[in-house]
PDB file of N, CA, C and O in Angstrom:
ATOM      1  N   UNK A   1      21.914  -4.063   3.812  1.00  0.00           N
ATOM      2  CA  UNK A   1      20.334  -4.184   2.644  1.00  0.00           C
ATOM      3  C   UNK A   1      20.302  -4.558   1.961  1.00  0.00           C
ATOM      4  O   UNK A   1      21.268  -4.507   1.199  1.00  0.00           O
ATOM      5  N   UNK A   2      18.850  -5.452   1.555  1.00  0.00           N
ATOM      6  CA  UNK A   2      18.964  -6.134   0.842  1.00  0.00           C
ATOM      7  C   UNK A   2      17.891  -5.649  -0.076  1.00  0.00           C
ATOM      8  O   UNK A   2      16.919  -4.902   0.030  1.00  0.00           O
ATOM      9  N   UNK A   3      18.380  -6.282  -0.912  1.00  0.00           N
ATOM     10  CA  UNK A   3      18.047  -5.762  -2.490  1.00  0.00           C
ATOM     11  C   UNK A   3      16.857  -6.496  -3.077  1.00  0.00           C
ATOM     12  O   UNK A   3      16.743  -7.114  -4.136  1.00  0.00           O
ATOM     13  N   UNK A   4      15.977  -6.247  -2.067  1.00  0.00           N
ATOM     14  CA  UNK A   4      14.684  -6.760  -2.784  1.00  0.00           C
ATOM     15  C   UNK A   4      13.257  -5.484  -1.558  1.00  0.00           C
ATOM     16  O   UNK A   4      13.629  -4.419  -1.066  1.00  0.00           O
ATOM     17  N   UNK A   5      12.518  -5.769  -1.473  1.00  0.00           N
ATOM     18  CA  UNK A   5      11.131  -4.328  -1.229  1.00  0.00           C
ATOM     19  C   UNK A   5      10.070  -5.178  -1.631  1.00  0.00           C
ATOM     20  O   UNK A   5      10.059  -6.036  -2.514  1.00  0.00           O
ATOM     21  N   UNK A   6       8.876  -4.684  -0.585  1.00  0.00           N
ATOM     22  CA  UNK A   6       7.548  -4.525  -1.029  1.00  0.00           C
ATOM     23  C   UNK A   6       7.436  -3.131  -0.718  1.00  0.00           C
ATOM     24  O   UNK A   6       7.567  -2.657   0.410  1.00  0.00           O
ATOM     25  N   UNK A   7       7.053  -2.154  -2.339  1.00  0.00           N
ATOM     26  CA  UNK A   7       6.133  -1.149  -2.565  1.00  0.00           C
ATOM     27  C   UNK A   7       5.065  -1.918  -2.349  1.00  0.00           C
ATOM     28  O   UNK A   7       5.103  -3.147  -2.412  1.00  0.00           O
ATOM     29  N   UNK A   8       3.547  -0.915  -1.950  1.00  0.00           N
ATOM     30  CA  UNK A   8       2.417  -0.893  -1.381  1.00  0.00           C
ATOM     31  C   UNK A   8       2.062   0.377  -1.610  1.00  0.00           C
ATOM     32  O   UNK A   8       2.480   1.295  -0.905  1.00  0.00           O
ATOM     33  N   UNK A   9       1.232   0.556  -2.648  1.00  0.00           N
ATOM     34  CA  UNK A   9       0.605   1.819  -3.290  1.00  0.00           C
ATOM     35  C   UNK A   9      -0.827   1.817  -3.066  1.00  0.00           C
ATOM     36  O   UNK A   9      -1.491   0.782  -3.004  1.00  0.00           O
ATOM     37  N   UNK A  10      -1.348   3.117  -2.932  1.00  0.00           N
ATOM     38  CA  UNK A  10      -2.364   3.547  -2.886  1.00  0.00           C
ATOM     39  C   UNK A  10      -3.757   2.230  -1.968  1.00  0.00           C
ATOM     40  O   UNK A  10      -4.721   1.628  -2.442  1.00  0.00           O
ATOM     41  N   UNK A  11      -3.320   2.269  -0.915  1.00  0.00           N
ATOM     42  CA  UNK A  11      -4.194   1.025  -0.209  1.00  0.00           C
ATOM     43  C   UNK A  11      -5.176   2.371   0.771  1.00  0.00           C
ATOM     44  O   UNK A  11      -5.522   2.425   1.951  1.00  0.00           O
ATOM     45  N   UNK A  12      -5.342   3.206  -0.268  1.00  0.00           N
ATOM     46  CA  UNK A  12      -5.740   3.834   1.407  1.00  0.00           C
ATOM     47  C   UNK A  12      -7.666   3.925   1.176  1.00  0.00           C
ATOM     48  O   UNK A  12      -8.360   3.642   0.200  1.00  0.00           O
ATOM     49  N   UNK A  13      -8.013   4.425   2.502  1.00  0.00           N
ATOM     50  CA  UNK A  13      -9.230   4.049   2.559  1.00  0.00           C
ATOM     51  C   UNK A  13     -10.239   4.701   1.077  1.00  0.00           C
ATOM     52  O   UNK A  13     -10.756   4.160   0.099  1.00  0.00           O
ATOM     53  N   UNK A  14     -10.113   6.542   1.737  1.00  0.00           N
ATOM     54  CA  UNK A  14     -11.065   6.595   0.361  1.00  0.00           C
ATOM     55  C   UNK A  14     -10.776   6.222  -0.485  1.00  0.00           C
ATOM     56  O   UNK A  14     -11.280   7.072  -1.218  1.00  0.00           O
ATOM     57  N   UNK A  15      -9.933   5.019  -1.650  1.00  0.00           N
ATOM     58  CA  UNK A  15      -9.495   5.126  -2.589  1.00  0.00           C
ATOM     59  C   UNK A  15     -10.209   3.753  -2.647  1.00  0.00           C
ATOM     60  O   UNK A  15     -10.319   3.384  -3.816  1.00  0.00           O
ATOM     61  N   UNK A  16     -10.761   2.826  -1.697  1.00  0.00           N
ATOM     62  CA  UNK A  16     -10.987   1.871  -1.429  1.00  0.00           C
ATOM     63  C   UNK A  16     -12.710   1.277  -0.923  1.00  0.00           C
ATOM     64  O   UNK A  16     -13.086   0.105  -0.908  1.00  0.00           O
ATOM     65  N   UNK A  17     -13.623   2.674  -0.500  1.00  0.00           N
ATOM     66  CA  UNK A  17     -14.271   2.388  -0.585  1.00  0.00           C
ATOM     67  C   UNK A  17     -15.317   2.207  -1.802  1.00  0.00           C
ATOM     68  O   UNK A  17     -16.471   1.780  -1.769  1.00  0.00           O
ATOM     69  N   UNK A  18     -14.514   2.687  -2.923  1.00  0.00           N
ATOM     70  CA  UNK A  18     -16.123   2.511  -3.953  1.00  0.00           C
ATOM     71  C   UNK A  18     -15.262   1.194  -4.702  1.00  0.00           C
ATOM     72  O   UNK A  18     -15.651   0.796  -5.800  1.00  0.00           O
ATOM     73  N   UNK A  19     -14.181   0.615  -4.088  1.00  0.00           N
ATOM     74  CA  UNK A  19     -13.960  -0.445  -5.192  1.00  0.00           C
ATOM     75  C   UNK A  19     -14.517  -1.644  -5.342  1.00  0.00           C
ATOM     76  O   UNK A  19     -15.634  -1.571  -4.829  1.00  0.00           O
ATOM     77  N   UNK A  20     -14.279  -3.027  -5.900  1.00  0.00           N
ATOM     78  CA  UNK A  20     -15.145  -4.166  -5.175  1.00  0.00           C
ATOM     79  C   UNK A  20     -14.327  -4.699  -4.862  1.00  0.00           C
ATOM     80  O   UNK A  20     -13.237  -5.060  -5.306  1.00  0.00           O
ATOM     81  N   UNK A  21     -15.307  -4.821  -3.355  1.00  0.00           N
ATOM     82  CA  UNK A  21     -14.503  -5.490  -2.139  1.00  0.00           C
ATOM     83  C   UNK A  21     -13.326  -4.433  -1.509  1.00  0.00           C
ATOM     84  O   UNK A  21     -12.166  -4.835  -1.423  1.00  0.00           O
ATOM     85  N   UNK A  22     -13.626  -3.300  -1.149  1.00  0.00           N
ATOM     86  CA  UNK A  22     -11.919  -2.182  -1.111  1.00  0.00           C
ATOM     87  C   UNK A  22     -11.630  -2.932   0.043  1.00  0.00           C
ATOM     88  O   UNK A  22     -10.559  -3.533  -0.033  1.00  0.00           O
ATOM     89  N   UNK A  23     -12.409  -3.114   1.338  1.00  0.00           N
ATOM     90  CA  UNK A  23     -11.574  -4.075   2.809  1.00  0.00           C
ATOM     91  C   UNK A  23     -12.256  -5.411   2.645  1.00  0.00           C
ATOM     92  O   UNK A  23     -13.325  -5.430   3.255  1.00  0.00           O
ATOM     93  N   UNK A  24     -11.977  -6.515   2.024  1.00  0.00           N
ATOM     94  CA  UNK A  24     -11.490  -6.890   1.391  1.00  0.00           C
ATOM     95  C   UNK A  24     -10.413  -7.628   1.517  1.00  0.00           C
ATOM     96  O   UNK A  24     -10.050  -8.736   1.911  1.00  0.00           O
ATOM     97  N   UNK A  25      -9.775  -6.056   0.767  1.00  0.00           N
ATOM     98  CA  UNK A  25      -8.446  -6.450   0.057  1.00  0.00           C
ATOM     99  C   UNK A  25      -7.402  -5.731   0.922  1.00  0.00           C
ATOM    100  O   UNK A  25      -6.211  -6.033   0.845  1.00  0.00           O
ATOM    101  N   UNK A  26      -7.782  -4.941   1.605  1.00  0.00           N
ATOM    102  CA  UNK A  26      -6.657  -4.916   3.439  1.00  0.00           C
ATOM    103  C   UNK A  26      -5.973  -5.184   3.903  1.00  0.00           C
ATOM    104  O   UNK A  26      -4.934  -4.593   4.197  1.00  0.00           O
ATOM    105  N   UNK A  27      -6.637  -7.074   4.336  1.00  0.00           N
ATOM    106  CA  UNK A  27      -6.368  -7.564   4.990  1.00  0.00           C
ATOM    107  C   UNK A  27      -5.038  -8.619   4.295  1.00  0.00           C
ATOM    108  O   UNK A  27      -4.160  -9.121   4.997  1.00  0.00           O
ATOM    109  N   UNK A  28      -5.151  -8.807   2.692  1.00  0.00           N
ATOM    110  CA  UNK A  28      -3.855  -9.252   2.173  1.00  0.00           C
ATOM    111  C   UNK A  28      -3.113  -9.391   2.436  1.00  0.00           C
ATOM    112  O   UNK A  28      -2.406 -10.244   2.974  1.00  0.00           O
ATOM    113  N   UNK A  29      -3.120  -7.837   1.810  1.00  0.00           N
ATOM    114  CA  UNK A  29      -2.094  -6.424   1.566  1.00  0.00           C
ATOM    115  C   UNK A  29      -1.310  -6.830   2.822  1.00  0.00           C
ATOM    116  O   UNK A  29      -0.214  -7.390   2.849  1.00  0.00           O
ATOM    117  N   UNK A  30      -2.336  -6.313   4.215  1.00  0.00           N
ATOM    118  CA  UNK A  30      -1.595  -6.306   5.652  1.00  0.00           C
ATOM    119  C   UNK A  30      -0.553  -7.689   6.088  1.00  0.00           C
ATOM    120  O   UNK A  30       0.415  -7.885   6.823  1.00  0.00           O
ATOM    121  N   UNK A  31      -1.311  -8.380   5.254  1.00  0.00           N
ATOM    122  CA  UNK A  31      -0.312 -10.009   6.386  1.00  0.00           C
ATOM    123  C   UNK A  31       0.734  -9.964   4.685  1.00  0.00           C
ATOM    124  O   UNK A  31       1.937  -9.909   4.938  1.00  0.00           O
ATOM    125  N   UNK A  32       0.447  -9.979   3.270  1.00  0.00           N
ATOM    126  CA  UNK A  32       1.860 -10.099   3.114  1.00  0.00           C
ATOM    127  C   UNK A  32       2.560  -8.824   3.054  1.00  0.00           C
ATOM    128  O   UNK A  32       3.022  -8.560   1.944  1.00  0.00           O
ATOM    129  N   UNK A  33       2.800  -7.743   4.224  1.00  0.00           N
ATOM    130  CA  UNK A  33       3.304  -6.713   4.612  1.00  0.00           C
ATOM    131  C   UNK A  33       3.939  -7.764   5.409  1.00  0.00           C
ATOM    132  O   UNK A  33       4.667  -8.652   4.966  1.00  0.00           O
ATOM    133  N   UNK A  34       3.600  -7.581   6.605  1.00  0.00           N
ATOM    134  CA  UNK A  34       3.641  -8.300   8.174  1.00  0.00           C
ATOM    135  C   UNK A  34       4.556  -9.948   7.779  1.00  0.00           C
ATOM    136  O   UNK A  34       5.081 -10.663   8.634  1.00  0.00           O
ATOM    137  N   UNK A  35       4.533 -10.170   6.558  1.00  0.00           N
ATOM    138  CA  UNK A  35       5.188 -11.595   5.987  1.00  0.00           C
ATOM    139  C   UNK A  35       6.678 -10.743   6.218  1.00  0.00           C
ATOM    140  O   UNK A  35       7.491 -11.043   7.092  1.00  0.00           O
ATOM    141  N   UNK A  36       6.843  -9.626   5.241  1.00  0.00           N
ATOM    142  CA  UNK A  36       8.182  -9.462   4.615  1.00  0.00           C
ATOM    143  C   UNK A  36       8.683  -8.304   5.643  1.00  0.00           C
ATOM    144  O   UNK A  36       9.781  -7.748   5.633  1.00  0.00           O
ATOM    145  N   UNK A  37       8.059  -8.177   6.153  1.00  0.00           N
ATOM    146  CA  UNK A  37       8.688  -7.338   7.048  1.00  0.00           C
ATOM    147  C   UNK A  37       9.137  -8.812   8.460  1.00  0.00           C
ATOM    148  O   UNK A  37       9.973  -8.681   9.354  1.00  0.00           O
ATOM    149  N   UNK A  38       8.317  -9.988   8.218  1.00  0.00           N
ATOM    150  CA  UNK A  38       9.047 -10.814   9.455  1.00  0.00           C
ATOM    151  C   UNK A  38      10.420 -11.202   8.924  1.00  0.00           C
ATOM    152  O   UNK A  38      11.348 -11.078   9.724  1.00  0.00           O
ATOM    153  N   UNK A  39      10.646 -11.568   7.930  1.00  0.00           N
ATOM    154  CA  UNK A  39      11.585 -11.890   6.803  1.00  0.00           C
ATOM    155  C   UNK A  39      12.655 -11.175   6.422  1.00  0.00           C
ATOM    156  O   UNK A  39      13.360 -11.621   5.517  1.00  0.00           O
ATOM    157  N   UNK A  40      13.132  -9.282   7.372  1.00  0.00           N
ATOM    158  CA  UNK A  40      14.011  -8.416   7.062  1.00  0.00           C
ATOM    159  C   UNK A  40      13.464  -7.934   5.391  1.00  0.00           C
ATOM    160  O   UNK A  40      14.434  -7.996   4.637  1.00  0.00           O
ATOM    161  N   UNK A  41      12.524  -7.603   4.851  1.00  0.00           N
ATOM    162  CA  UNK A  41      12.695  -7.198   3.346  1.00  0.00           C
ATOM    163  C   UNK A  41      12.133  -5.656   4.337  1.00  0.00           C
ATOM    164  O   UNK A  41      12.137  -5.582   5.566  1.00  0.00           O
ATOM    165  N   UNK A  42      11.748  -4.705   3.490  1.00  0.00           N
ATOM    166  CA  UNK A  42      11.603  -3.512   4.018  1.00  0.00           C
ATOM    167  C   UNK A  42      10.307  -3.828   3.063  1.00  0.00           C
ATOM    168  O   UNK A  42      10.006  -4.726   2.276  1.00  0.00           O
ATOM    169  N   UNK A  43       9.640  -2.510   3.585  1.00  0.00           N
ATOM    170  CA  UNK A  43       8.080  -2.368   3.297  1.00  0.00           C
ATOM    171  C   UNK A  43       7.616  -0.692   3.302  1.00  0.00           C
ATOM    172  O   UNK A  43       7.175  -0.095   4.284  1.00  0.00           O
ATOM    173  N   UNK A  44       7.834  -0.135   1.986  1.00  0.00           N
ATOM    174  CA  UNK A  44       8.088   0.976   1.324  1.00  0.00           C
ATOM    175  C   UNK A  44       5.752   1.306   1.618  1.00  0.00           C
ATOM    176  O   UNK A  44       4.935   0.387   1.567  1.00  0.00           O
ATOM    177  N   UNK A  45       5.433   2.670   1.854  1.00  0.00           N
ATOM    178  CA  UNK A  45       4.001   3.234   1.083  1.00  0.00           C
ATOM    179  C   UNK A  45       4.125   3.468   0.620  1.00  0.00           C
ATOM    180  O   UNK A  45       5.123   2.960   0.111  1.00  0.00           O
ATOM    181  N   UNK A  46       3.610   4.428  -0.050  1.00  0.00           N
ATOM    182  CA  UNK A  46       3.371   5.145  -2.032  1.00  0.00           C
ATOM    183  C   UNK A  46       2.190   5.585  -1.951  1.00  0.00           C
ATOM    184  O   UNK A  46       1.268   4.906  -2.402  1.00  0.00           O
ATOM    185  N   UNK A  47       1.963   6.806  -1.364  1.00  0.00           N
ATOM    186  CA  UNK A  47       0.872   7.047  -2.255  1.00  0.00           C
ATOM    187  C   UNK A  47       1.109   8.512  -3.463  1.00  0.00           C
ATOM    188  O   UNK A  47       2.041   9.224  -3.838  1.00  0.00           O
ATOM    189  N   UNK A  48      -0.069   8.400  -3.672  1.00  0.00           N
ATOM    190  CA  UNK A  48      -0.372   9.395  -5.336  1.00  0.00           C
ATOM    191  C   UNK A  48      -0.620  10.491  -4.761  1.00  0.00           C
ATOM    192  O   UNK A  48      -1.113  10.333  -3.644  1.00  0.00           O
ATOM    193  N   UNK A  49      -0.381  12.235  -5.286  1.00  0.00           N
ATOM    194  CA  UNK A  49      -1.710  12.479  -4.362  1.00  0.00           C
ATOM    195  C   UNK A  49      -1.678  14.198  -5.779  1.00  0.00           C
ATOM    196  O   UNK A  49      -1.002  15.185  -6.071  1.00  0.00           O
ATOM    197  N   UNK A  50      -2.575  13.674  -6.051  1.00  0.00           N
ATOM    198  CA  UNK A  50      -2.982  15.280  -7.044  1.00  0.00           C
ATOM    199  C   UNK A  50      -2.861  16.372  -6.227  1.00  0.00           C
ATOM    200  O   UNK A  50      -3.265  16.906  -5.194  1.00  0.00           O
ATOM    201  N   UNK A  51      -1.949  16.478  -7.381  1.00  0.00           N
ATOM    202  CA  UNK A  51      -1.577  18.396  -6.722  1.00  0.00           C
ATOM    203  C   UNK A  51      -2.790  19.974  -7.813  1.00  0.00           C
ATOM    204  O   UNK A  51      -3.124  20.082  -8.993  1.00  0.00           O
ATOM    205  N   UNK A  52      -2.952  20.553  -6.974  1.00  0.00           N
ATOM    206  CA  UNK A  52      -4.144  21.893  -6.939  1.00  0.00           C
ATOM    207  C   UNK A  52      -3.896  22.974  -8.094  1.00  0.00           C
ATOM    208  O   UNK A  52      -3.403  24.062  -7.795  1.00  0.00           O
ATOM    209  N   UNK A  53      -4.186  22.716  -9.211  1.00  0.00           N
ATOM    210  CA  UNK A  53      -3.768  23.440  -9.550  1.00  0.00           C
ATOM    211  C   UNK A  53      -4.533  24.962  -9.242  1.00  0.00           C
ATOM    212  O   UNK A  53      -5.714  25.270  -9.081  1.00  0.00           O
ATOM    213  N   UNK A  54      -3.195  25.783  -9.245  1.00  0.00           N
ATOM    214  CA  UNK A  54      -3.583  27.138  -9.341  1.00  0.00           C
ATOM    215  C   UNK A  54      -3.797  28.892 -10.355  1.00  0.00           C
ATOM    216  O   UNK A  54      -3.905  30.118 -10.344  1.00  0.00           O
ATOM    217  N   UNK A  55      -3.722  27.510 -11.153  1.00  0.00           N
ATOM    218  CA  UNK A  55      -4.555  28.426 -12.593  1.00  0.00           C
ATOM    219  C   UNK A  55      -5.629  29.318 -12.898  1.00  0.00           C
ATOM    220  O   UNK A  55      -5.818  29.682 -14.059  1.00  0.00           O
TER     221      UNK A  55
END
């Protein structure tokens, strides 16, 4: 297993819709992830989720 990986954090459409050029930011990240996979580097996706308060 390689000692290097690519971590992609919160590239969800819901977060990007209000960002400046949000849609334009997806393509470079996808391209970078494709290059990483092609060289055997694992790609991990992390999504932060808010939990609802039950109080």
